Residue frames as a rotation matrix with the C-alpha (Angstrom) as fourth column:
MET 1
0.584 0.812 0.000 0.00
0.812 -0.584 0.000 0.00
0.000 0.000 -1.000 0.00
PRO 2
-0.146 -0.701 0.698 1.54
0.614 -0.618 -0.492 3.35
0.776 0.356 0.521 -0.96
ALA 3
-0.045 0.019 -0.999 2.37
0.899 -0.435 -0.048 5.77
-0.436 -0.900 0.003 1.84
PRO 4
0.836 0.408 -0.366 1.95
0.259 -0.883 -0.392 9.54
-0.483 0.234 -0.844 1.35
ASP 5
0.198 -0.845 -0.497 5.63
-0.598 -0.506 0.622 9.75
-0.777 0.174 -0.605 0.39
GLY 6
0.427 0.072 -0.902 5.16
-0.884 0.245 -0.399 7.08
0.192 0.967 0.168 -2.31
THR 7
-0.725 -0.689 0.029 6.92
-0.675 0.701 -0.230 4.26
0.138 -0.186 -0.973 -0.49
ILE 8
0.080 0.720 -0.689 5.22
-0.342 0.669 0.660 0.90
0.936 0.183 0.299 -0.19
THR 9
-0.481 -0.153 0.863 4.23
-0.877 0.112 -0.468 -0.25
-0.025 -0.982 -0.188 3.28
PRO 10
-0.936 0.157 -0.315 3.26
0.113 0.982 0.154 -3.82
0.334 0.108 -0.936 4.06
SER 11
-0.096 0.973 0.208 -0.46
-0.447 -0.229 0.865 -4.31
0.889 -0.010 0.458 4.46
LEU 12
-0.655 -0.001 0.756 -1.93
-0.742 0.191 -0.642 -5.21
-0.144 -0.982 -0.126 7.82
SER 13
-0.861 0.410 -0.301 -3.72
0.314 0.894 0.319 -8.49
0.399 0.180 -0.899 8.30
PRO 14
0.048 0.956 0.291 -7.42
-0.004 -0.291 0.957 -8.29
0.999 -0.047 -0.010 9.24
GLN 15
0.546 0.117 -0.829 -6.50
0.762 0.342 0.550 -9.32
0.348 -0.932 0.098 12.79
GLU 16
-0.532 -0.795 -0.292 -3.78
0.845 -0.519 -0.128 -6.67
-0.049 -0.315 0.948 13.03
ARG 17
-0.677 0.353 0.646 -6.18
0.057 -0.850 0.524 -4.05
0.734 0.391 0.555 11.72
GLU 18
0.416 0.890 -0.188 -8.82
0.223 0.100 0.970 -5.10
0.882 -0.445 -0.157 14.27
ALA 19
0.224 -0.425 -0.877 -6.29
0.974 0.134 0.184 -4.96
0.039 -0.895 0.444 17.13
LEU 20
-0.813 -0.578 0.072 -5.07
0.579 -0.815 -0.007 -1.52
0.063 0.036 0.997 16.08
LEU 21
-0.329 0.781 0.531 -8.63
0.053 -0.547 0.836 -0.27
0.943 0.303 0.138 15.65
GLY 22
0.542 0.496 -0.678 -9.42
0.665 0.240 0.707 -1.26
0.514 -0.834 -0.200 19.22
ILE 23
-0.205 -0.724 -0.659 -6.40
0.935 -0.343 0.086 0.67
-0.289 -0.599 0.747 20.48
ALA 24
-0.857 -0.117 0.501 -7.27
0.357 -0.837 0.415 3.63
0.371 0.535 0.759 18.23
ARG 25
0.034 0.963 0.267 -10.76
0.092 -0.270 0.959 3.72
0.995 -0.008 -0.098 19.78
GLY 26
-0.151 -0.197 0.969 -9.34
-0.804 -0.545 -0.236 3.96
0.575 -0.815 -0.076 23.29
LYS 27
0.880 0.457 -0.130 -9.85
-0.322 0.776 0.543 0.37
0.349 -0.436 0.830 24.32
THR 28
0.211 -0.800 0.562 -7.36
-0.830 0.157 0.535 -1.40
-0.516 -0.579 -0.631 26.54
THR 29
-0.635 -0.504 -0.586 -5.49
-0.723 0.655 0.220 -4.45
0.273 0.563 -0.780 25.35
ALA 30
-0.891 0.343 0.297 -7.78
0.090 0.775 -0.625 -6.59
-0.445 -0.530 -0.722 27.53
GLU 31
0.039 0.961 -0.275 -10.93
-0.255 -0.256 -0.932 -5.01
-0.966 0.106 0.235 26.06
THR 32
0.044 -0.109 -0.993 -9.61
-0.993 -0.109 -0.032 -5.40
-0.105 0.988 -0.113 22.54
ALA 33
-0.900 -0.412 -0.138 -8.71
-0.419 0.908 0.022 -9.03
0.116 0.078 -0.990 23.21
ALA 34
-0.576 0.759 0.302 -12.18
0.124 0.446 -0.886 -9.72
-0.808 -0.473 -0.352 24.58
ASP 35
0.259 0.677 -0.689 -13.79
-0.613 -0.436 -0.659 -8.09
-0.746 0.593 0.302 21.52
MET 36
-0.089 -0.406 -0.909 -11.60
-0.973 0.229 -0.007 -10.19
0.211 0.885 -0.416 19.22
GLY 37
0.895 0.433 0.109 -12.04
-0.446 0.854 0.269 -13.40
0.023 -0.290 0.957 21.21
VAL 38
0.395 -0.851 -0.347 -8.30
0.277 0.470 -0.838 -13.83
0.876 0.235 0.421 21.67
SER 39
0.426 -0.329 -0.843 -5.81
0.900 0.063 0.431 -13.46
-0.088 -0.942 0.323 24.50
GLU 40
0.892 -0.203 -0.405 -4.13
-0.119 -0.967 0.225 -10.20
-0.437 -0.152 -0.886 25.50
ARG 41
-0.063 -0.977 0.203 -0.85
0.020 0.202 0.979 -11.80
-0.998 0.066 0.007 24.46
THR 42
-0.091 0.106 0.990 -2.22
0.939 0.341 0.049 -12.27
-0.333 0.934 -0.130 20.94
VAL 43
0.892 0.421 0.164 -3.26
0.451 -0.858 -0.248 -8.61
0.036 0.295 -0.955 20.77
ASN 44
0.590 -0.747 -0.306 0.19
-0.286 -0.548 0.786 -7.58
-0.755 -0.376 -0.537 22.00
THR 45
-0.262 -0.662 0.702 1.76
0.480 0.541 0.690 -9.76
-0.837 0.518 0.176 19.30
HIS 46
0.371 0.478 0.796 -0.41
0.929 -0.201 -0.312 -8.08
0.011 0.855 -0.518 16.66
ILE 47
0.979 0.005 -0.204 0.62
0.037 -0.988 0.151 -4.64
-0.201 -0.155 -0.967 17.94
LEU 48
0.162 -0.987 0.003 4.31
-0.116 -0.016 0.993 -5.61
-0.980 -0.161 -0.117 17.84
ARG 49
-0.229 -0.203 0.952 3.93
0.831 0.469 0.299 -6.84
-0.508 0.859 0.061 14.27
ILE 50
0.749 0.540 0.385 2.14
0.657 -0.679 -0.327 -3.63
0.085 0.498 -0.863 13.28
GLY 51
0.763 -0.524 -0.378 4.98
-0.199 -0.747 0.634 -1.64
-0.615 -0.409 -0.674 14.82
GLY 52
-0.206 -0.867 0.453 7.46
0.274 0.394 0.878 -3.60
-0.940 0.305 0.156 12.75
LYS 53
0.004 0.292 0.956 5.51
0.990 0.131 -0.044 -2.97
-0.139 0.947 -0.289 9.58
LEU 54
0.822 0.431 0.371 4.99
0.484 -0.873 -0.057 0.73
0.300 0.226 -0.927 10.26
GLY 55
-0.020 -0.974 0.224 8.42
0.534 -0.200 -0.821 1.35
0.845 0.103 0.525 11.77
THR 56
-0.325 -0.078 0.942 7.47
-0.631 -0.725 -0.278 2.50
0.705 -0.685 0.186 15.27
LEU 57
-0.675 0.086 -0.733 6.94
0.496 0.788 -0.364 0.97
0.546 -0.609 -0.575 18.69
GLU 58
-0.911 0.366 -0.189 4.74
-0.094 -0.632 -0.769 3.82
-0.401 -0.683 0.610 19.95
CYS 59
-0.429 0.822 0.374 1.02
0.817 0.530 -0.228 3.00
-0.386 0.208 -0.899 19.66
ALA 60
0.332 0.557 -0.761 -0.01
0.162 -0.829 -0.535 6.64
-0.929 0.054 -0.366 19.13
ALA 61
-0.342 -0.544 -0.766 2.34
-0.697 -0.400 0.596 6.86
-0.630 0.738 -0.242 16.14
MET 62
-0.900 0.090 0.426 1.01
0.284 0.862 0.419 3.54
-0.329 0.499 -0.802 14.82
VAL 63
0.076 0.997 -0.026 -2.50
0.732 -0.073 -0.678 4.99
-0.677 0.033 -0.735 14.84
GLU 64
0.261 -0.048 -0.964 -1.31
-0.349 -0.936 -0.048 8.19
-0.900 0.349 -0.261 13.10
LEU 65
-0.706 -0.620 -0.342 0.54
-0.555 0.184 0.812 6.21
-0.441 0.762 -0.474 10.42
ALA 66
-0.689 0.520 0.505 -2.38
0.568 0.820 -0.071 3.82
-0.451 0.238 -0.860 9.97
TYR 67
0.418 0.831 -0.366 -4.67
0.390 -0.528 -0.754 6.77
-0.821 0.172 -0.545 9.20
GLN 68
0.089 -0.465 -0.881 -2.12
-0.630 -0.711 0.312 8.43
-0.772 0.527 -0.356 6.92
GLN 69
-0.803 -0.539 -0.253 -1.41
-0.549 0.504 0.667 5.23
-0.232 0.674 -0.701 5.01
HIS 70
-0.067 0.929 -0.365 -5.07
-0.957 0.044 0.288 4.14
0.283 0.368 0.885 4.85
HIS 71
-0.835 -0.174 -0.522 -4.61
-0.018 0.957 -0.290 1.00
0.550 -0.232 -0.802 6.93
LEU 72
-0.516 0.731 -0.446 -7.51
0.734 0.110 -0.670 2.29
-0.441 -0.673 -0.594 9.06
ASP 73
0.084 0.635 0.768 -10.44
0.799 -0.504 0.329 4.36
0.596 0.586 -0.549 7.89
VAL 74
-0.867 -0.336 0.369 -10.11
0.120 -0.858 -0.500 7.98
0.484 -0.389 0.784 8.94
PRO 75
-0.533 0.701 -0.474 -12.60
0.781 0.193 -0.594 8.65
-0.325 -0.687 -0.650 11.73
ASP 76
0.172 0.701 0.692 -15.59
0.796 -0.513 0.322 10.83
0.581 0.496 -0.646 10.99
PRO 77
-0.752 -0.419 0.509 -15.22
0.103 -0.837 -0.537 14.44
0.651 -0.351 0.672 12.11
VAL 78
-0.400 0.608 -0.686 -17.13
0.899 0.115 -0.422 15.59
-0.178 -0.785 -0.593 15.18
ASP 79
0.334 0.741 0.583 -19.66
0.831 -0.524 0.190 18.42
0.446 0.421 -0.790 15.24
HIS 80
0.990 0.072 -0.120 -17.95
0.125 -0.841 0.527 20.78
-0.063 -0.537 -0.841 17.66
VAL 81
0.458 -0.855 0.245 -14.61
-0.077 -0.312 -0.947 22.57
0.886 0.414 -0.209 17.74
VAL 82
0.844 -0.354 -0.403 -11.84
0.486 0.186 0.854 21.94
-0.227 -0.917 0.329 20.23
SER 83
0.599 -0.720 0.350 -8.87
-0.241 -0.579 -0.779 24.21
0.764 0.382 -0.520 20.61
LEU 84
0.666 -0.474 -0.576 -5.74
0.740 0.519 0.428 23.25
0.097 -0.711 0.696 22.48
PRO 85
0.799 -0.533 -0.277 -3.19
-0.363 -0.796 0.484 25.58
-0.479 -0.286 -0.830 24.03
ALA 86
0.508 -0.659 -0.555 0.11
-0.746 -0.016 -0.665 25.51
0.430 0.752 -0.500 22.16
GLU 87
-0.436 -0.718 0.542 1.78
-0.891 0.428 -0.149 23.34
-0.125 -0.548 -0.827 24.83
GLN 88
0.008 0.524 0.852 -0.93
-0.282 0.818 -0.501 20.67
-0.959 -0.236 0.154 24.55
ARG 89
0.880 0.292 -0.375 -0.96
-0.413 0.080 -0.907 20.88
-0.235 0.953 0.191 20.75
SER 90
0.086 -0.928 -0.363 2.79
-0.926 0.060 -0.373 20.20
0.368 0.368 -0.854 20.66
ILE 91
-0.494 -0.184 0.850 2.27
-0.621 0.759 -0.196 17.17
-0.609 -0.624 -0.489 22.90
LEU 92
0.531 0.760 0.374 -0.42
-0.188 0.537 -0.823 15.81
-0.826 0.367 0.428 20.58
ASN 93
0.784 -0.292 -0.548 1.83
-0.593 -0.090 -0.800 16.36
0.185 0.952 -0.243 17.56
GLY 94
-0.259 -0.945 0.199 4.78
-0.962 0.233 -0.145 14.78
0.090 -0.229 -0.969 19.36
LEU 95
-0.215 0.265 0.940 2.80
-0.403 0.853 -0.332 11.68
-0.889 -0.451 -0.077 20.34
ALA 96
0.828 0.560 0.021 1.47
-0.175 0.295 -0.939 11.34
-0.532 0.774 0.343 16.79
GLY 97
0.586 -0.689 -0.428 5.07
-0.711 -0.183 -0.679 11.61
0.389 0.702 -0.597 15.60
GLY 98
0.572 -0.291 -0.767 6.20
0.210 0.956 -0.206 8.71
0.793 -0.043 0.608 17.75
LYS 99
-0.464 -0.764 0.449 7.71
-0.262 -0.366 -0.893 10.58
0.846 -0.532 -0.031 20.69
THR 100
-0.079 0.356 -0.931 7.28
0.883 0.458 0.100 9.70
0.462 -0.815 -0.350 24.32
ILE 101
0.905 0.420 0.066 6.32
0.318 -0.772 0.550 12.28
0.281 -0.477 -0.833 26.93
GLU 102
0.502 -0.799 -0.331 9.93
0.437 -0.095 0.894 12.20
-0.746 -0.594 0.301 28.14
GLN 103
-0.360 -0.639 0.680 11.23
0.909 -0.075 0.410 12.93
-0.211 0.766 0.608 24.65
ILE 104
0.347 0.574 0.742 8.75
0.673 -0.703 0.229 15.78
0.653 0.419 -0.630 24.19
ALA 105
0.946 -0.012 -0.325 9.84
0.262 -0.564 0.783 17.34
-0.193 -0.826 -0.530 27.51
ALA 106
0.082 -0.996 -0.040 13.51
0.592 0.017 0.806 17.05
-0.801 -0.090 0.591 26.54
ASP 107
-0.277 -0.158 0.948 12.95
0.947 -0.213 0.242 18.44
0.163 0.964 0.209 23.04
GLU 108
0.449 0.576 0.683 10.99
0.441 -0.808 0.391 21.40
0.777 0.126 -0.617 24.39
GLN 109
-0.636 -0.771 -0.029 13.31
0.336 -0.242 -0.910 21.86
0.695 -0.589 0.413 27.37
ARG 110
0.063 0.744 0.666 10.34
-0.696 -0.445 0.563 21.83
0.715 -0.499 0.490 29.72
PRO 111
-0.634 -0.239 0.736 10.09
-0.742 0.458 -0.490 20.10
-0.220 -0.856 -0.468 33.09
LEU 112
-0.880 0.263 -0.395 8.75
0.053 0.881 0.471 16.58
0.472 0.394 -0.789 32.70
SER 113
-0.647 0.670 -0.363 6.13
0.613 0.174 -0.771 17.22
-0.453 -0.722 -0.523 35.41
ASP 114
-0.371 0.502 -0.781 4.75
-0.424 -0.840 -0.339 20.17
-0.826 0.206 0.525 33.40
VAL 115
-0.659 0.094 -0.746 4.57
-0.717 0.220 0.661 18.13
0.226 0.971 -0.078 30.20
ARG 116
-0.876 0.371 -0.308 2.84
0.415 0.906 -0.090 15.28
0.246 -0.206 -0.947 32.02
ARG 117
-0.487 0.716 -0.501 0.32
0.309 -0.395 -0.865 17.71
-0.817 -0.576 -0.029 33.50
ASP 118
-0.356 0.324 -0.877 -0.34
-0.765 -0.640 0.074 19.24
-0.537 0.697 0.475 30.07
ALA 119
-0.859 0.031 -0.511 -0.68
-0.323 0.740 0.589 15.75
0.396 0.671 -0.626 28.58
ARG 120
-0.740 0.635 -0.224 -3.35
0.628 0.532 -0.567 14.84
-0.241 -0.560 -0.793 31.16
ARG 121
-0.281 0.630 -0.724 -5.18
-0.123 -0.772 -0.624 18.07
-0.952 -0.086 0.294 30.40
MET 122
-0.615 -0.003 -0.788 -4.95
-0.782 -0.125 0.611 17.38
-0.100 0.992 0.075 26.68
LEU 123
-0.931 0.278 -0.237 -6.45
0.224 0.947 0.230 13.91
0.288 0.161 -0.944 27.17
ARG 124
-0.468 0.793 -0.390 -9.34
0.573 -0.064 -0.817 15.38
-0.673 -0.606 -0.424 29.19
THR 125
-0.328 0.317 -0.890 -9.95
-0.504 -0.855 -0.119 18.13
-0.799 0.410 0.440 26.64
LEU 126
-0.649 0.009 -0.761 -10.04
-0.732 0.269 0.627 15.62
0.210 0.963 -0.167 23.79
GLY 127
0.415 0.812 0.411 -12.14
-0.886 0.462 -0.020 13.14
-0.206 -0.356 0.912 25.76
ALA 128
0.362 -0.414 -0.836 -9.45
-0.430 0.721 -0.543 10.51
0.827 0.556 0.083 25.27
SER 129
0.958 0.026 0.285 -8.32
-0.266 0.456 0.849 7.79
-0.108 -0.889 0.444 27.65
SER 130
0.386 -0.854 0.348 -4.95
0.546 0.516 0.660 7.15
-0.743 -0.064 0.666 26.03
ALA 131
-0.315 -0.623 -0.716 -2.37
-0.296 -0.652 0.698 8.61
-0.902 0.432 0.020 23.66
PRO 132
-0.916 -0.008 0.400 -3.50
0.356 0.440 0.824 6.44
-0.183 0.898 -0.401 20.71
TYR 133
0.030 0.995 0.096 -7.10
0.993 -0.018 -0.118 7.53
-0.116 0.099 -0.988 21.28
ALA 134
0.207 -0.048 -0.977 -5.93
0.191 -0.978 0.088 11.16
-0.959 -0.205 -0.194 21.53
VAL 135
-0.844 -0.515 -0.149 -4.55
-0.079 -0.155 0.985 10.77
-0.530 0.843 0.091 18.00
THR 136
-0.563 0.727 0.393 -7.93
0.816 0.411 0.408 9.50
0.135 0.550 -0.824 16.81
ARG 137
0.386 0.718 -0.579 -9.67
0.796 -0.577 -0.185 12.40
-0.467 -0.389 -0.794 18.55
GLY 138
-0.283 -0.587 -0.759 -7.10
0.016 -0.794 0.608 14.76
-0.959 0.160 0.234 17.00
TRP 139
-0.960 0.011 0.281 -8.15
0.279 0.160 0.947 13.53
-0.034 0.987 -0.157 13.56
GLN 140
-0.144 0.989 0.026 -11.84
0.985 0.140 0.102 13.87
0.097 0.040 -0.994 14.48
PHE 141
0.494 0.314 -0.811 -11.37
0.557 -0.830 0.018 17.45
-0.667 -0.460 -0.585 15.68
GLY 142
0.859 -0.170 0.483 -9.23
0.390 -0.396 -0.832 18.44
0.333 0.903 -0.273 12.69
LEU 143
0.770 -0.635 0.061 -6.13
-0.493 -0.532 0.688 18.93
-0.405 -0.560 -0.723 14.83
LEU 144
-0.359 -0.838 0.412 -4.22
-0.259 0.513 0.818 16.18
-0.897 0.187 -0.401 12.98
GLY 145
0.018 0.319 0.947 -4.31
0.719 0.655 -0.235 14.86
-0.695 0.685 -0.218 9.46
PRO 146
-0.602 -0.340 0.722 -4.56
0.794 -0.350 0.498 16.53
0.083 0.873 0.480 6.07
THR 147
0.185 0.749 0.637 -7.45
0.514 -0.626 0.587 18.77
0.838 0.219 -0.500 7.17
ALA 148
-0.041 -0.258 -0.965 -5.66
0.989 -0.149 -0.002 20.02
-0.143 -0.954 0.262 10.30
ASN 149
0.642 0.378 0.667 -6.55
0.462 -0.885 0.056 23.62
0.612 0.272 -0.743 10.96
PRO 150
-0.419 -0.901 -0.107 -3.60
0.659 -0.221 -0.719 25.73
0.625 -0.372 0.687 12.21
GLU 151
-0.250 0.404 0.880 -6.08
-0.422 -0.863 0.276 28.22
0.871 -0.302 0.387 13.70
ARG 152
0.744 0.625 -0.238 -7.04
-0.111 0.467 0.878 25.57
0.659 -0.626 0.416 16.24
SER 153
0.127 -0.779 -0.613 -3.59
0.805 0.442 -0.396 25.73
0.580 -0.443 0.683 17.86
ARG 154
-0.184 -0.180 0.966 -4.11
-0.199 -0.956 -0.216 29.15
0.963 -0.232 0.140 19.41
ASP 155
-0.921 -0.221 -0.322 -4.07
0.271 0.231 -0.934 29.51
0.281 -0.948 -0.152 23.20
VAL 156
-0.299 0.867 0.399 -7.71
-0.794 -0.458 0.399 29.23
0.529 -0.198 0.826 24.24
ALA 157
-0.561 0.229 0.795 -9.65
-0.544 0.623 -0.563 27.13
-0.624 -0.748 -0.225 26.67
ALA 158
-0.803 0.197 -0.563 -11.30
-0.414 0.496 0.764 24.14
0.430 0.846 -0.316 25.10
VAL 159
-0.324 0.762 -0.561 -14.70
0.201 0.635 0.746 22.53
0.924 0.129 -0.359 25.33
ALA 160
0.589 0.784 0.196 -16.67
0.000 -0.243 0.970 24.15
0.808 -0.572 -0.143 28.11
GLY 161
0.448 -0.458 0.768 -13.71
-0.831 -0.530 0.169 24.90
0.330 -0.714 -0.617 30.37
SER 162
0.996 -0.047 0.075 -12.27
0.015 0.924 0.381 21.40
-0.087 -0.379 0.921 30.50
ALA 163
0.441 -0.896 0.052 -8.71
-0.002 -0.059 -0.998 22.62
0.897 0.440 -0.028 29.85
């Protein structure tokens, strides 16, 4: 399957796609395993294989790449707008790019505790339970993906004061 840069990426098996979709929807490994009727170990194996195919071990980046490369259907947009402060937007972009919270803090030369706090706030604002689900929500809100709106990165409170 061609990636946006024209390279060919290996396709995901139906089971791998189902495992990644569960993670992309904010489900735990246990919940995804139960939905698939397999063990958690099997789901973890699928995730490791996906990481090998997509070239990352970070689940949030796997979800981002799966949307970009059409391994997963892009989620439908939501009806309302969410804006993230610049610090939270950079965390979302970093996670989608395969960075850990520690790497984001180091790159931005910010205290790790501040970045963790902003990451928790970002998750709450997006209504996400995990970094991979935050990527999905980022696509739904137009913060990530080809329709990302740079205006949404301004410093404002988001969604009824949940920032």
